[in-house]
N, C-alpha and C positions, 0 to 999 in steps of 0.2 A: 463648728458654731454655725447657726442658721444665718442667712443673709438678711439681717434685720431690717436694713435699709429697703431692700425689694419687698419684704413682706409688709412694711408699713405703707409703703406707696401702693401695693395692691389693695391693702385694707382701706386705705383713704378712697381709692378707685370705687370700691364697692359700697362704701358708705355713701359716697357722693350719688351713687345710682339710686339708693333708696331716699335720700334726701330730695333729689329732683322728682322721684315718683311720687312723693307724699307732700309735695311743695305746698299745695292748698290745704293741707290739713294741719290744725293747730298741734303744738307740742304738749299734748295733755295726757293724763294717766287714764282717761274713761273711755278711750278708743283704742284699739289695736294699732291702727294707723299713728296716732299720737304717741304711743308708747315704743313703736318701732322707730319712729323719728327720733324721740329722745335718745334711745338706746345708740343709733348710728352717730347722731351728733356728738355724743358722749365719747364714743370711740374715736372719730375723726380728730376732735380737738385735741386729745391726749396722743393719738399719732403724730399730729402735725407739731406738737410740743416736744416730741421725743420722750413724753412722759408716760409710755405705755411698756411694760415688761411683759413678754410673751414666755409662756401661755398667759393669758388673763384668767384670774380667779373665775371658775365657772358660775359662782354665785353672781358675779358682776354681769354675767350675760344671760341672766335668767329670761329676760324679756325675749330675745331674738331666739334663744333655745325652745322656749315654750311655742313661739309663734311658728317656728319652722317645723316643729313637731305637729302642731296642731292644724297647719295649713289654713290658718285664718285668713290669710291675705291673698290666697291664691286667685280670688276673682278679680284682683287688680290686672291681670294679664290680659293681653289684647284677645285672648281666646282661650277655651280651656286646654286646647291642645298645646298652647304655649306656655302653660303655668310652670311646668318644670323649668323650662329655659329661662324664662323671664323673672321667676320669683323665687323658686326653690334653689336654683344654682347659685344665684347671687348671695342669697343667705347662707347657703352651704359654703360658699368661699369664705365669707366672713368668719364663720365659725371654725373652719378648718385653719385659718391664720390665728384668729384670737384665741380660741379655746384650746387647739391642739398645736399651735406654733408650726404648722407645716408650711411647705413651700409648694407654690402651685405649680402644675405641669402646664408648660406653655409649648407652643408650636416648635419653637427651637430646639426641643429636646426629643422630638420625634425619632430621630436617628439613634438615640442612645435607648430609648424605650423598645425599638424594634431589634436591637441587639439582644435583649432579654427574651423577646418573643422568638426570634431565630434559635435561641439556646434552647427554649422549652419545646419547640418544634421538633428539633434535633433529638432532645432527650427522649421524646414520645416516639419517635420514628425509630430509635435504636434501644428501645427497651427491652431488657432480657427476659421479660415475661409478657404474656398475652395481654393486651389492653382490652379493657372493657368496652362496649359499644360507645358509651360517653365519652371515654378517654380517647377513642379513635376518632369520633367526631369532633372532639376539641381541636385536633390538628386542623381541620378545615376551618373551624371558627377563628382559630388563631391566624391562619394565614388571610382571613377575611379582615381581621381587625388591623393587621399589619398593614394590608393594602389601603384601608379606609384611613389610617394615620397618615400614610405617605401621600395619599392623594388629597386629603383635607377633607374627606367625607365624614369622618369620624372626628369629633371634637370633645375629648373628655371635658367634664365627667359624663358618663352615660347613665348613670344610676344603675338601678336592679338589673342584671342581665336576664332576668327570667323570660321576659317575652322575645328577647332578641338573640341571646345565646344560651339556650337551655342546657346543652351539654357542658359548657363552662360552669354554670351554675351547679350542675349536678356533681362536677369533679371538684369545684372549689368550696369546699364546707368549712366548718372550723378546723377539722383536720382533714386536708384534702385526699382525695383518693389515691393521689400519686405521691404521696409523703413518703412511700417507700422507695421511691426512685431517687437517685442522687440529686440533691437540690431541687427536688420536685416542689416541695412546700415554699421554699424560699422565692423560686422563680414565680410561680403562679400567684402568690401573695403579693409580690412587687409589681407584677403587670395588673393585677386586680385594682391596687391602689391608684396607679397611673390612669387606667382606662375608665374604671367605674366611679372612682372617688375623685379624680382629677388632681391628685398630689404626687410630687415626685419624691424619690428617697431623700431622707435629711442630709445624706452625703453629697447631693447634687447641688452644692452651693451655687455653683454658675457652670457655664458650658465647658470650662476646662476641667474642672472636678468631675463632670459626668462623662466626659470622654475618657480620661484617666482611669476612671473606675471601671467602665464598661470595656476598655480596652484590656484592663487587667482580667476583667471576668472571662474576656475571650481567650487569653493566654493561659489562664490558670484552670479553665473549665473545658478547654479544647472545643469552642465552638466551631 
C-alpha cells in the first residue's frame, strides 16, 4: 500500500508553494492564476482533512493538468531558464501524487536507485551480443547519472533526457532496444521513472522496503 501520509504531506507542501506564489491573485475563474489557486486550495483542504482518496479522479484535476500541458504560468518563474524547476516541476509533483498516486523520489533513496544503475551497467558490460553505439554510450551516461546522484549535482526529476543524455533517450523507447537483455526493460524503465520523472517504485514505501527490495534484487539478479 502507498504511504498515504507521506503523499498527503508532500501534496500539501507543493500546494502551499503555489498558494504563496499566487498570494496576490484573487481566486477567480477568469485568470489562469485564479484557477490554479482554486485548484491547489481545494486539494490542500481535502488533504489536510484526510478527505482525499488517491488517485484523484483526473476530471477533478482538469485545471492543473491543462495549465501544466499549456505552460500558461511559466512566465511566473524568476527567469525563463528557471521555468522548469520553479513552475513545471512543482506542478508535475502535484500531478504525480494526486493523479497517479505515486511516491516521490527523495535524496534518502539515492543509495537504492544506484543499485539499479549498477545492475544495468553490469548487464550492458556483460551482454552476450554486440552493443549498438548508443547502448555502449549508455554505460557512460549511466555512470555520470550515478555520480551526479551521489554527489547531489543531479536532483530528479530532470525531465526529457534529449539534450543531456541522447544515448539514453535513443535506447529508452516505448520498447527499449535492450529489451532482449535479461531485465533490460525493467531496469531502464525503473531508472527512468526515478531520474527523469522523479518518482520511486510503488514498493518503496519507506527506506526499509527500498533496502529490502534492492538487496533482493542484488541477490536474485547477481549484481
